[in-house]
Backbone atoms as SQL, in Angstrom:
CREATE TABLE atoms (id INTEGER PRIMARY KEY, chain TEXT, resi INTEGER, resn TEXT, atom TEXT, x REAL, y REAL, z REAL);
INSERT INTO atoms VALUES
  (1, 'A', 1, 'UNK', 'N', 98.198, 85.983, 99.953),
  (2, 'A', 1, 'UNK', 'CA', 98.629, 87.358, 99.970),
  (3, 'A', 1, 'UNK', 'C', 99.578, 87.595, 98.800),
  (4, 'A', 2, 'UNK', 'N', 99.488, 88.760, 98.197),
  (5, 'A', 2, 'UNK', 'CA', 100.342, 89.120, 97.071),
  (6, 'A', 2, 'UNK', 'C', 101.353, 90.164, 97.523),
  (7, 'A', 3, 'UNK', 'N', 102.534, 90.095, 96.914),
  (8, 'A', 3, 'UNK', 'CA', 103.636, 90.985, 97.286),
  (9, 'A', 3, 'UNK', 'C', 104.382, 91.416, 96.037),
  (10, 'A', 4, 'UNK', 'N', 104.784, 92.671, 96.002),
  (11, 'A', 4, 'UNK', 'CA', 105.673, 93.174, 94.967),
  (12, 'A', 4, 'UNK', 'C', 107.047, 93.333, 95.598),
  (13, 'A', 5, 'UNK', 'N', 108.073, 92.759, 94.958),
  (14, 'A', 5, 'UNK', 'CA', 109.431, 92.811, 95.485),
  (15, 'A', 5, 'UNK', 'C', 110.312, 93.590, 94.518),
  (16, 'A', 6, 'UNK', 'N', 110.985, 94.601, 95.032),
  (17, 'A', 6, 'UNK', 'CA', 111.978, 95.358, 94.262),
  (18, 'A', 6, 'UNK', 'C', 113.314, 94.664, 94.488),
  (19, 'A', 7, 'UNK', 'N', 113.994, 94.291, 93.410),
  (20, 'A', 7, 'UNK', 'CA', 115.239, 93.539, 93.495),
  (21, 'A', 7, 'UNK', 'C', 116.456, 94.426, 93.292),
  (22, 'A', 8, 'UNK', 'N', 117.508, 94.144, 94.040),
  (23, 'A', 8, 'UNK', 'CA', 118.808, 94.784, 93.820),
  (24, 'A', 8, 'UNK', 'C', 119.466, 94.119, 92.618),
  (25, 'A', 9, 'UNK', 'N', 120.542, 94.725, 92.122),
  (26, 'A', 9, 'UNK', 'CA', 121.256, 94.163, 90.989),
  (27, 'A', 9, 'UNK', 'C', 121.786, 92.762, 91.263),
  (28, 'A', 10, 'UNK', 'N', 122.146, 92.474, 92.519),
  (29, 'A', 10, 'UNK', 'CA', 122.673, 91.148, 92.853),
  (30, 'A', 10, 'UNK', 'C', 121.573, 90.110, 93.075),
  (31, 'A', 11, 'UNK', 'N', 120.313, 90.514, 92.887),
  (32, 'A', 11, 'UNK', 'CA', 119.189, 89.588, 93.021),
  (33, 'A', 11, 'UNK', 'C', 118.565, 89.524, 94.396),
  (34, 'A', 12, 'UNK', 'N', 119.163, 90.181, 95.379),
  (35, 'A', 12, 'UNK', 'CA', 118.562, 90.186, 96.706),
  (36, 'A', 12, 'UNK', 'C', 117.436, 91.217, 96.761),
  (37, 'A', 13, 'UNK', 'N', 116.598, 91.081, 97.774),
  (38, 'A', 13, 'UNK', 'CA', 115.456, 91.977, 97.930),
  (39, 'A', 13, 'UNK', 'C', 115.911, 93.345, 98.421),
  (40, 'A', 14, 'UNK', 'N', 115.444, 94.397, 97.754),
  (41, 'A', 14, 'UNK', 'CA', 115.697, 95.767, 98.194),
  (42, 'A', 14, 'UNK', 'C', 114.528, 96.258, 99.050),
  (43, 'A', 15, 'UNK', 'N', 113.300, 96.043, 98.550),
  (44, 'A', 15, 'UNK', 'CA', 112.087, 96.487, 99.239),
  (45, 'A', 15, 'UNK', 'C', 110.961, 95.522, 98.897),
  (46, 'A', 16, 'UNK', 'N', 109.951, 95.478, 99.773),
  (47, 'A', 16, 'UNK', 'CA', 108.760, 94.651, 99.544),
  (48, 'A', 16, 'UNK', 'C', 107.525, 95.460, 99.922),
  (49, 'A', 17, 'UNK', 'N', 106.464, 95.267, 99.151),
  (50, 'A', 17, 'UNK', 'CA', 105.188, 95.891, 99.471),
  (51, 'A', 17, 'UNK', 'C', 104.097, 94.830, 99.434),
  (52, 'A', 18, 'UNK', 'N', 103.328, 94.783, 100.492),
  (53, 'A', 18, 'UNK', 'CA', 102.168, 93.904, 100.566),
  (54, 'A', 18, 'UNK', 'C', 101.048, 94.558, 99.762),
  (55, 'A', 19, 'UNK', 'N', 100.438, 93.796, 98.862),
  (56, 'A', 19, 'UNK', 'CA', 99.359, 94.335, 98.041),
  (57, 'A', 19, 'UNK', 'C', 98.025, 94.025, 98.704),
  (58, 'A', 20, 'UNK', 'N', 97.177, 95.002, 98.753),
  (59, 'A', 20, 'UNK', 'CA', 95.872, 94.846, 99.385),
  (60, 'A', 20, 'UNK', 'C', 94.760, 95.134, 98.406),
  (61, 'A', 21, 'UNK', 'N', 93.746, 95.843, 98.887),
  (62, 'A', 21, 'UNK', 'CA', 92.564, 96.102, 98.053),
  (63, 'A', 21, 'UNK', 'C', 92.526, 97.524, 97.509),
  (64, 'A', 22, 'UNK', 'N', 93.661, 98.227, 97.551),
  (65, 'A', 22, 'UNK', 'CA', 93.780, 99.549, 96.932),
  (66, 'A', 22, 'UNK', 'C', 94.969, 99.512, 95.977),
  (67, 'A', 23, 'UNK', 'N', 94.954, 100.323, 94.933),
  (68, 'A', 23, 'UNK', 'CA', 96.061, 100.329, 93.982),
  (69, 'A', 23, 'UNK', 'C', 97.385, 100.735, 94.628),
  (70, 'A', 24, 'UNK', 'N', 98.459, 100.181, 94.115),
  (71, 'A', 24, 'UNK', 'CA', 99.820, 100.542, 94.509),
  (72, 'A', 24, 'UNK', 'C', 100.460, 101.233, 93.318),
  (73, 'A', 25, 'UNK', 'N', 100.835, 102.494, 93.480),
  (74, 'A', 25, 'UNK', 'CA', 101.499, 103.248, 92.408),
  (75, 'A', 25, 'UNK', 'C', 102.999, 103.196, 92.651),
  (76, 'A', 26, 'UNK', 'N', 103.745, 102.829, 91.602),
  (77, 'A', 26, 'UNK', 'CA', 105.194, 102.687, 91.681),
  (78, 'A', 26, 'UNK', 'C', 105.833, 103.747, 90.788),
  (79, 'A', 27, 'UNK', 'N', 106.800, 104.465, 91.315),
  (80, 'A', 27, 'UNK', 'CA', 107.504, 105.479, 90.535),
  (81, 'A', 27, 'UNK', 'C', 108.502, 106.215, 91.391),
  (82, 'A', 28, 'UNK', 'N', 109.098, 107.251, 90.828),
  (83, 'A', 28, 'UNK', 'CA', 110.116, 108.007, 91.561),
  (84, 'A', 28, 'UNK', 'C', 109.560, 109.278, 92.188),
  (85, 'A', 29, 'UNK', 'N', 108.306, 109.611, 91.922),
  (86, 'A', 29, 'UNK', 'CA', 107.732, 110.864, 92.402),
  (87, 'A', 29, 'UNK', 'C', 107.117, 110.780, 93.782),
  (88, 'A', 30, 'UNK', 'N', 106.790, 111.954, 94.313),
  (89, 'A', 30, 'UNK', 'CA', 106.225, 112.054, 95.657),
  (90, 'A', 30, 'UNK', 'C', 104.848, 111.414, 95.785),
  (91, 'A', 31, 'UNK', 'N', 104.104, 111.315, 94.691),
  (92, 'A', 31, 'UNK', 'CA', 102.755, 110.734, 94.748),
  (93, 'A', 31, 'UNK', 'C', 102.766, 109.209, 94.636),
  (94, 'A', 32, 'UNK', 'N', 103.919, 108.618, 94.397),
  (95, 'A', 32, 'UNK', 'CA', 104.017, 107.156, 94.311),
  (96, 'A', 32, 'UNK', 'C', 103.998, 106.562, 95.716),
  (97, 'A', 33, 'UNK', 'N', 103.271, 105.464, 95.887),
  (98, 'A', 33, 'UNK', 'CA', 103.258, 104.751, 97.167),
  (99, 'A', 33, 'UNK', 'C', 104.570, 104.004, 97.362),
  (100, 'A', 34, 'UNK', 'N', 105.074, 103.441, 96.275),
  (101, 'A', 34, 'UNK', 'CA', 106.339, 102.716, 96.272),
  (102, 'A', 34, 'UNK', 'C', 107.343, 103.596, 95.529),
  (103, 'A', 35, 'UNK', 'N', 108.112, 104.395, 96.286),
  (104, 'A', 35, 'UNK', 'CA', 109.050, 105.338, 95.674),
  (105, 'A', 35, 'UNK', 'C', 110.382, 104.655, 95.419),
  (106, 'A', 36, 'UNK', 'N', 110.834, 104.763, 94.170),
  (107, 'A', 36, 'UNK', 'CA', 112.056, 104.119, 93.721),
  (108, 'A', 36, 'UNK', 'C', 113.025, 105.196, 93.233),
  (109, 'A', 37, 'UNK', 'N', 114.271, 105.112, 93.644),
  (110, 'A', 37, 'UNK', 'CA', 115.303, 106.030, 93.162),
  (111, 'A', 37, 'UNK', 'C', 115.854, 105.465, 91.866),
  (112, 'A', 38, 'UNK', 'N', 115.305, 105.934, 90.749),
  (113, 'A', 38, 'UNK', 'CA', 115.693, 105.448, 89.423),
  (114, 'A', 38, 'UNK', 'C', 115.354, 106.561, 88.433),
  (115, 'A', 39, 'UNK', 'N', 116.367, 107.224, 87.906),
  (116, 'A', 39, 'UNK', 'CA', 116.160, 108.336, 86.989),
  (117, 'A', 39, 'UNK', 'C', 115.492, 107.954, 85.688),
  (118, 'A', 40, 'UNK', 'N', 115.432, 106.671, 85.369),
  (119, 'A', 40, 'UNK', 'CA', 114.789, 106.201, 84.139),
  (120, 'A', 40, 'UNK', 'C', 113.302, 105.917, 84.338),
  (121, 'A', 41, 'UNK', 'N', 112.834, 105.964, 85.579),
  (122, 'A', 41, 'UNK', 'CA', 111.413, 105.746, 85.853),
  (123, 'A', 41, 'UNK', 'C', 110.666, 107.063, 85.820),
  (124, 'A', 42, 'UNK', 'N', 109.403, 107.005, 85.454),
  (125, 'A', 42, 'UNK', 'CA', 108.531, 108.171, 85.518),
  (126, 'A', 42, 'UNK', 'C', 108.121, 108.404, 86.968),
  (127, 'A', 43, 'UNK', 'N', 107.606, 109.593, 87.237),
  (128, 'A', 43, 'UNK', 'CA', 107.166, 109.901, 88.601),
  (129, 'A', 43, 'UNK', 'C', 106.078, 108.933, 89.064),
  (130, 'A', 44, 'UNK', 'N', 105.154, 108.618, 88.174),
  (131, 'A', 44, 'UNK', 'CA', 104.143, 107.582, 88.409),
  (132, 'A', 44, 'UNK', 'C', 104.270, 106.637, 87.222),
  (133, 'A', 45, 'UNK', 'N', 105.047, 105.587, 87.388),
  (134, 'A', 45, 'UNK', 'CA', 105.433, 104.739, 86.263),
  (135, 'A', 45, 'UNK', 'C', 104.386, 103.666, 85.957),
  (136, 'A', 46, 'UNK', 'N', 104.038, 102.863, 86.974),
  (137, 'A', 46, 'UNK', 'CA', 102.988, 101.861, 86.787),
  (138, 'A', 46, 'UNK', 'C', 102.230, 101.696, 88.088),
  (139, 'A', 47, 'UNK', 'N', 101.063, 101.078, 87.972),
  (140, 'A', 47, 'UNK', 'CA', 100.273, 100.771, 89.167),
  (141, 'A', 47, 'UNK', 'C', 99.846, 99.323, 89.123),
  (142, 'A', 48, 'UNK', 'N', 99.642, 98.773, 90.296),
  (143, 'A', 48, 'UNK', 'CA', 99.093, 97.423, 90.422),
  (144, 'A', 48, 'UNK', 'C', 97.735, 97.581, 91.081),
  (145, 'A', 49, 'UNK', 'N', 96.705, 97.097, 90.399),
  (146, 'A', 49, 'UNK', 'CA', 95.325, 97.317, 90.802),
  (147, 'A', 49, 'UNK', 'C', 94.648, 95.981, 91.102),
  (148, 'A', 50, 'UNK', 'N', 94.054, 95.830, 92.291),
  (149, 'A', 50, 'UNK', 'CA', 93.303, 94.603, 92.567),
  (150, 'A', 50, 'UNK', 'C', 92.012, 94.600, 91.756),
  (151, 'A', 51, 'UNK', 'N', 91.689, 93.438, 91.182),
  (152, 'A', 51, 'UNK', 'CA', 90.467, 93.353, 90.386),
  (153, 'A', 51, 'UNK', 'C', 89.986, 91.908, 90.347),
  (154, 'A', 52, 'UNK', 'N', 88.807, 91.672, 90.894),
  (155, 'A', 52, 'UNK', 'CA', 88.142, 90.364, 90.833),
  (156, 'A', 52, 'UNK', 'C', 89.055, 89.222, 91.280),
  (157, 'A', 53, 'UNK', 'N', 89.711, 89.396, 92.433),
  (158, 'A', 53, 'UNK', 'CA', 90.540, 88.332, 92.982),
  (159, 'A', 53, 'UNK', 'C', 91.893, 88.177, 92.327),
  (160, 'A', 54, 'UNK', 'N', 92.271, 89.124, 91.472),
  (161, 'A', 54, 'UNK', 'CA', 93.570, 89.077, 90.796),
  (162, 'A', 54, 'UNK', 'C', 94.174, 90.479, 90.873),
  (163, 'A', 55, 'UNK', 'N', 95.326, 90.638, 90.253),
  (164, 'A', 55, 'UNK', 'CA', 95.991, 91.940, 90.213),
  (165, 'A', 55, 'UNK', 'C', 96.365, 92.278, 88.780),
  (166, 'A', 56, 'UNK', 'N', 96.032, 93.515, 88.378),
  (167, 'A', 56, 'UNK', 'CA', 96.392, 94.017, 87.058),
  (168, 'A', 56, 'UNK', 'C', 97.535, 95.003, 87.192),
  (169, 'A', 57, 'UNK', 'N', 98.477, 94.926, 86.282),
  (170, 'A', 57, 'UNK', 'CA', 99.518, 95.943, 86.177),
  (171, 'A', 57, 'UNK', 'C', 99.119, 96.854, 85.029),
  (172, 'A', 58, 'UNK', 'N', 99.155, 98.164, 85.290),
  (173, 'A', 58, 'UNK', 'CA', 98.852, 99.159, 84.255),
  (174, 'A', 58, 'UNK', 'C', 100.009, 100.146, 84.171),
  (175, 'A', 59, 'UNK', 'N', 100.561, 100.286, 82.979),
  (176, 'A', 59, 'UNK', 'CA', 101.556, 101.322, 82.749),
  (177, 'A', 59, 'UNK', 'C', 100.819, 102.654, 82.791),
  (178, 'A', 60, 'UNK', 'N', 101.410, 103.644, 83.437),
  (179, 'A', 60, 'UNK', 'CA', 100.750, 104.947, 83.595),
  (180, 'A', 60, 'UNK', 'C', 101.306, 105.958, 82.596),
  (181, 'A', 61, 'UNK', 'N', 101.358, 105.531, 81.330),
  (182, 'A', 61, 'UNK', 'CA', 101.862, 106.359, 80.232),
  (183, 'A', 61, 'UNK', 'C', 103.286, 106.832, 80.521),
  (184, 'A', 62, 'UNK', 'N', 104.084, 105.892, 81.025),
  (185, 'A', 62, 'UNK', 'CA', 105.468, 106.210, 81.359),
  (186, 'A', 62, 'UNK', 'C', 106.277, 106.462, 80.095),
  (187, 'A', 63, 'UNK', 'N', 107.310, 107.258, 80.236),
  (188, 'A', 63, 'UNK', 'CA', 108.161, 107.612, 79.105),
  (189, 'A', 63, 'UNK', 'C', 108.882, 106.390, 78.536),
  (190, 'A', 64, 'UNK', 'N', 109.424, 105.535, 79.399),
  (191, 'A', 64, 'UNK', 'CA', 110.226, 104.396, 78.957),
  (192, 'A', 64, 'UNK', 'C', 109.481, 103.067, 78.946),
  (193, 'A', 65, 'UNK', 'N', 108.212, 103.077, 79.320),
  (194, 'A', 65, 'UNK', 'CA', 107.412, 101.861, 79.265),
  (195, 'A', 65, 'UNK', 'C', 107.685, 100.906, 80.415),
  (196, 'A', 66, 'UNK', 'N', 106.832, 99.888, 80.494),
  (197, 'A', 66, 'UNK', 'CA', 106.929, 98.845, 81.507),
  (198, 'A', 66, 'UNK', 'C', 106.947, 97.504, 80.801),
  (199, 'A', 67, 'UNK', 'N', 107.813, 96.616, 81.240),
  (200, 'A', 67, 'UNK', 'CA', 107.906, 95.275, 80.663),
  (201, 'A', 67, 'UNK', 'C', 107.543, 94.237, 81.708),
  (202, 'A', 68, 'UNK', 'N', 106.811, 93.222, 81.267),
  (203, 'A', 68, 'UNK', 'CA', 106.528, 92.056, 82.099),
  (204, 'A', 68, 'UNK', 'C', 107.044, 90.848, 81.334),
  (205, 'A', 69, 'UNK', 'N', 107.956, 90.134, 81.958),
  (206, 'A', 69, 'UNK', 'CA', 108.589, 88.959, 81.340),
  (207, 'A', 69, 'UNK', 'C', 109.170, 89.290, 79.961),
  (208, 'A', 70, 'UNK', 'N', 109.774, 90.473, 79.860),
  (209, 'A', 70, 'UNK', 'CA', 110.459, 90.876, 78.635),
  (210, 'A', 70, 'UNK', 'C', 109.583, 91.483, 77.556),
  (211, 'A', 71, 'UNK', 'N', 108.281, 91.573, 77.779),
  (212, 'A', 71, 'UNK', 'CA', 107.359, 92.133, 76.790),
  (213, 'A', 71, 'UNK', 'C', 106.810, 93.469, 77.288),
  (214, 'A', 72, 'UNK', 'N', 106.858, 94.486, 76.432),
  (215, 'A', 72, 'UNK', 'CA', 106.303, 95.784, 76.807),
  (216, 'A', 72, 'UNK', 'C', 104.790, 95.665, 76.901),
  (217, 'A', 73, 'UNK', 'N', 104.215, 96.207, 77.969),
  (218, 'A', 73, 'UNK', 'CA', 102.779, 96.090, 78.205),
  (219, 'A', 73, 'UNK', 'C', 102.189, 97.445, 78.571),
  (220, 'A', 74, 'UNK', 'N', 100.897, 97.582, 78.310),
  (221, 'A', 74, 'UNK', 'CA', 100.154, 98.728, 78.823),
  (222, 'A', 74, 'UNK', 'C', 99.254, 98.276, 79.972),
  (223, 'A', 75, 'UNK', 'N', 98.767, 97.011, 79.897),
  (224, 'A', 75, 'UNK', 'CA', 97.964, 96.431, 80.963),
  (225, 'A', 75, 'UNK', 'C', 98.043, 94.915, 80.840),
  (226, 'A', 76, 'UNK', 'N', 98.201, 94.244, 81.994),
  (227, 'A', 76, 'UNK', 'CA', 98.287, 92.789, 81.989),
  (228, 'A', 76, 'UNK', 'C', 97.901, 92.263, 83.368),
  (229, 'A', 77, 'UNK', 'N', 97.244, 91.107, 83.396),
  (230, 'A', 77, 'UNK', 'CA', 96.962, 90.448, 84.665),
  (231, 'A', 77, 'UNK', 'C', 98.230, 89.737, 85.113),
  (232, 'A', 78, 'UNK', 'N', 98.648, 90.018, 86.333),
  (233, 'A', 78, 'UNK', 'CA', 99.889, 89.443, 86.842),
  (234, 'A', 78, 'UNK', 'C', 99.685, 88.002, 87.310),
  (235, 'A', 79, 'UNK', 'N', 100.752, 87.214, 87.135),
  (236, 'A', 79, 'UNK', 'CA', 100.778, 85.821, 87.587),
  (237, 'A', 79, 'UNK', 'C', 101.969, 85.643, 88.512),
  (238, 'A', 80, 'UNK', 'N', 101.939, 84.572, 89.293),
  (239, 'A', 80, 'UNK', 'CA', 103.026, 84.256, 90.216),
  (240, 'A', 80, 'UNK', 'C', 104.374, 84.305, 89.504),
  (241, 'A', 81, 'UNK', 'N', 105.332, 84.981, 90.095),
  (242, 'A', 81, 'UNK', 'CA', 106.719, 85.061, 89.634),
  (243, 'A', 81, 'UNK', 'C', 106.890, 85.874, 88.353),
  (244, 'A', 82, 'UNK', 'N', 105.920, 86.722, 87.993),
  (245, 'A', 82, 'UNK', 'CA', 106.121, 87.610, 86.848),
  (246, 'A', 82, 'UNK', 'C', 107.273, 88.559, 87.149),
  (247, 'A', 83, 'UNK', 'N', 108.122, 88.771, 86.152),
  (248, 'A', 83, 'UNK', 'CA', 109.279, 89.650, 86.252),
  (249, 'A', 83, 'UNK', 'C', 108.906, 90.986, 85.608),
  (250, 'A', 84, 'UNK', 'N', 109.041, 92.058, 86.356),
  (251, 'A', 84, 'UNK', 'CA', 108.637, 93.393, 85.897),
  (252, 'A', 84, 'UNK', 'C', 109.880, 94.272, 85.807),
  (253, 'A', 85, 'UNK', 'N', 109.967, 95.015, 84.713),
  (254, 'A', 85, 'UNK', 'CA', 111.062, 95.971, 84.563),
  (255, 'A', 85, 'UNK', 'C', 110.476, 97.336, 84.244),
  (256, 'A', 86, 'UNK', 'N', 110.936, 98.332, 84.985),
  (257, 'A', 86, 'UNK', 'CA', 110.531, 99.720, 84.776),
  (258, 'A', 86, 'UNK', 'C', 111.779, 100.563, 84.942),
  (259, 'A', 87, 'UNK', 'N', 112.137, 101.315, 83.935),
  (260, 'A', 87, 'UNK', 'CA', 113.391, 102.048, 83.973),
  (261, 'A', 87, 'UNK', 'C', 114.538, 101.061, 84.089),
  (262, 'A', 88, 'UNK', 'N', 115.418, 101.273, 85.053),
  (263, 'A', 88, 'UNK', 'CA', 116.519, 100.344, 85.313),
  (264, 'A', 88, 'UNK', 'C', 116.211, 99.423, 86.492),
  (265, 'A', 89, 'UNK', 'N', 114.969, 99.445, 86.971),
  (266, 'A', 89, 'UNK', 'CA', 114.587, 98.688, 88.164),
  (267, 'A', 89, 'UNK', 'C', 113.874, 97.390, 87.804),
  (268, 'A', 90, 'UNK', 'N', 114.116, 96.378, 88.640),
  (269, 'A', 90, 'UNK', 'CA', 113.519, 95.064, 88.442),
  (270, 'A', 90, 'UNK', 'C', 112.666, 94.709, 89.656),
  (271, 'A', 91, 'UNK', 'N', 111.504, 94.096, 89.361),
  (272, 'A', 91, 'UNK', 'CA', 110.557, 93.704, 90.394),
  (273, 'A', 91, 'UNK', 'C', 110.084, 92.285, 90.112),
  (274, 'A', 92, 'UNK', 'N', 109.581, 91.628, 91.162),
  (275, 'A', 92, 'UNK', 'CA', 108.966, 90.310, 91.023),
  (276, 'A', 92, 'UNK', 'C', 107.621, 90.373, 91.735),
  (277, 'A', 93, 'UNK', 'N', 106.602, 89.825, 91.083),
  (278, 'A', 93, 'UNK', 'CA', 105.273, 89.726, 91.683),
  (279, 'A', 93, 'UNK', 'C', 105.120, 88.308, 92.213),
  (280, 'A', 94, 'UNK', 'N', 104.790, 88.180, 93.490),
  (281, 'A', 94, 'UNK', 'CA', 104.515, 86.859, 94.044),
  (282, 'A', 94, 'UNK', 'C', 103.149, 86.883, 94.709),
  (283, 'A', 95, 'UNK', 'N', 102.475, 85.756, 94.656),
  (284, 'A', 95, 'UNK', 'CA', 101.153, 85.631, 95.263),
  (285, 'A', 95, 'UNK', 'C', 100.933, 84.180, 95.628),
  (286, 'A', 96, 'UNK', 'N', 100.023, 83.971, 96.552),
  (287, 'A', 96, 'UNK', 'CA', 99.640, 82.605, 96.886),
  (288, 'A', 96, 'UNK', 'C', 99.074, 81.946, 95.646),
  (289, 'A', 97, 'UNK', 'N', 99.147, 80.638, 95.601),
  (290, 'A', 97, 'UNK', 'CA', 98.628, 79.897, 94.449),
  (291, 'A', 97, 'UNK', 'C', 97.154, 80.201, 94.222),
  (292, 'A', 98, 'UNK', 'N', 96.391, 80.373, 95.298),
  (293, 'A', 98, 'UNK', 'CA', 94.967, 80.687, 95.179),
  (294, 'A', 98, 'UNK', 'C', 94.793, 82.188, 95.303),
  (295, 'A', 99, 'UNK', 'N', 94.803, 82.896, 94.163),
  (296, 'A', 99, 'UNK', 'CA', 94.627, 84.350, 94.203),
  (297, 'A', 99, 'UNK', 'C', 93.167, 84.738, 94.319),
  (298, 'A', 100, 'UNK', 'N', 92.269, 83.762, 94.422),
  (299, 'A', 100, 'UNK', 'CA', 90.862, 84.066, 94.581),
  (300, 'A', 100, 'UNK', 'C', 90.547, 84.667, 95.931),
  (301, 'A', 101, 'UNK', 'N', 91.391, 84.449, 96.914),
  (302, 'A', 101, 'UNK', 'CA', 91.150, 85.033, 98.229),
  (303, 'A', 101, 'UNK', 'C', 91.986, 86.289, 98.381),
  (304, 'A', 102, 'UNK', 'N', 91.313, 87.424, 98.452),
  (305, 'A', 102, 'UNK', 'CA', 91.992, 88.704, 98.563),
  (306, 'A', 102, 'UNK', 'C', 92.413, 88.940, 100.006),
  (307, 'A', 103, 'UNK', 'N', 93.468, 89.684, 100.239),
  (308, 'A', 103, 'UNK', 'CA', 93.853, 90.051, 101.602),
  (309, 'A', 103, 'UNK', 'C', 92.720, 90.791, 102.290),
  (310, 'A', 104, 'UNK', 'N', 92.710, 90.752, 103.598),
  (311, 'A', 104, 'UNK', 'CA', 91.606, 91.323, 104.348),
  (312, 'A', 104, 'UNK', 'C', 91.804, 92.797, 104.687),
  (313, 'A', 105, 'UNK', 'N', 92.870, 93.411, 104.229),
  (314, 'A', 105, 'UNK', 'CA', 93.091, 94.826, 104.496),
  (315, 'A', 105, 'UNK', 'C', 92.051, 95.629, 103.715),
  (316, 'A', 106, 'UNK', 'N', 91.374, 96.538, 104.397),
  (317, 'A', 106, 'UNK', 'CA', 90.344, 97.331, 103.730),
  (318, 'A', 106, 'UNK', 'C', 90.524, 98.806, 104.067),
  (319, 'A', 107, 'UNK', 'N', 89.795, 99.636, 103.358),
  (320, 'A', 107, 'UNK', 'CA', 89.783, 101.052, 103.644),
  (321, 'A', 107, 'UNK', 'C', 90.871, 101.812, 102.922),
  (322, 'A', 108, 'UNK', 'N', 91.118, 103.012, 103.391),
  (323, 'A', 108, 'UNK', 'CA', 92.061, 103.912, 102.735),
  (324, 'A', 108, 'UNK', 'C', 93.434, 103.796, 103.370),
  (325, 'A', 109, 'UNK', 'N', 94.040, 102.646, 103.255),
  (326, 'A', 109, 'UNK', 'CA', 95.378, 102.477, 103.811),
  (327, 'A', 109, 'UNK', 'C', 96.425, 102.751, 102.744),
  (328, 'A', 110, 'UNK', 'N', 97.593, 103.088, 103.172),
  (329, 'A', 110, 'UNK', 'CA', 98.727, 103.152, 102.268),
  (330, 'A', 110, 'UNK', 'C', 99.311, 101.751, 102.221),
  (331, 'A', 111, 'UNK', 'N', 99.712, 101.274, 101.040),
  (332, 'A', 111, 'UNK', 'CA', 100.330, 99.953, 100.974),
  (333, 'A', 111, 'UNK', 'C', 101.509, 99.883, 101.935),
  (334, 'A', 112, 'UNK', 'N', 101.636, 98.762, 102.589),
  (335, 'A', 112, 'UNK', 'CA', 102.628, 98.580, 103.640),
  (336, 'A', 112, 'UNK', 'C', 103.948, 98.108, 103.064),
  (337, 'A', 113, 'UNK', 'N', 105.019, 98.844, 103.350),
  (338, 'A', 113, 'UNK', 'CA', 106.346, 98.391, 102.953),
  (339, 'A', 113, 'UNK', 'C', 106.769, 97.366, 103.991),
  (340, 'A', 114, 'UNK', 'N', 107.076, 96.153, 103.544),
  (341, 'A', 114, 'UNK', 'CA', 107.399, 95.086, 104.456),
  (342, 'A', 114, 'UNK', 'C', 108.867, 95.087, 104.875),
  (343, 'A', 115, 'UNK', 'N', 109.755, 95.428, 103.942),
  (344, 'A', 115, 'UNK', 'CA', 111.177, 95.331, 104.266),
  (345, 'A', 115, 'UNK', 'C', 111.961, 96.285, 103.387),
  (346, 'A', 116, 'UNK', 'N', 112.888, 96.981, 103.974),
  (347, 'A', 116, 'UNK', 'CA', 113.778, 97.841, 103.212),
  (348, 'A', 116, 'UNK', 'C', 115.177, 97.626, 103.743),
  (349, 'A', 117, 'UNK', 'N', 116.087, 97.324, 102.837),
  (350, 'A', 117, 'UNK', 'CA', 117.476, 97.088, 103.254),
  (351, 'A', 117, 'UNK', 'C', 118.369, 98.182, 102.739);
């Protein structure tokens, strides 16, 4: 199973989202599945898209861009422990070592927020 974790400044988890077989849109706007309070983020800043047993991160033409492991990207296949920065927010992508097995969640679900502190 793959998870996107939003980190607080002190490094603890702020929020978690379980990634399934539908895209997860991250941003500060109402249409984002993962809504973040960050004035430096676009309303729809980036999305994580399942593709062929892996997950792609796509910047959604955000004003300030998206970085993965310190490099600005427009699209990249995510790997375990990738560090994502969007606006002033930090995220970590985690997944099982075998990303070939996709989660069994199907259909038109909203990505599930696992924890919010």
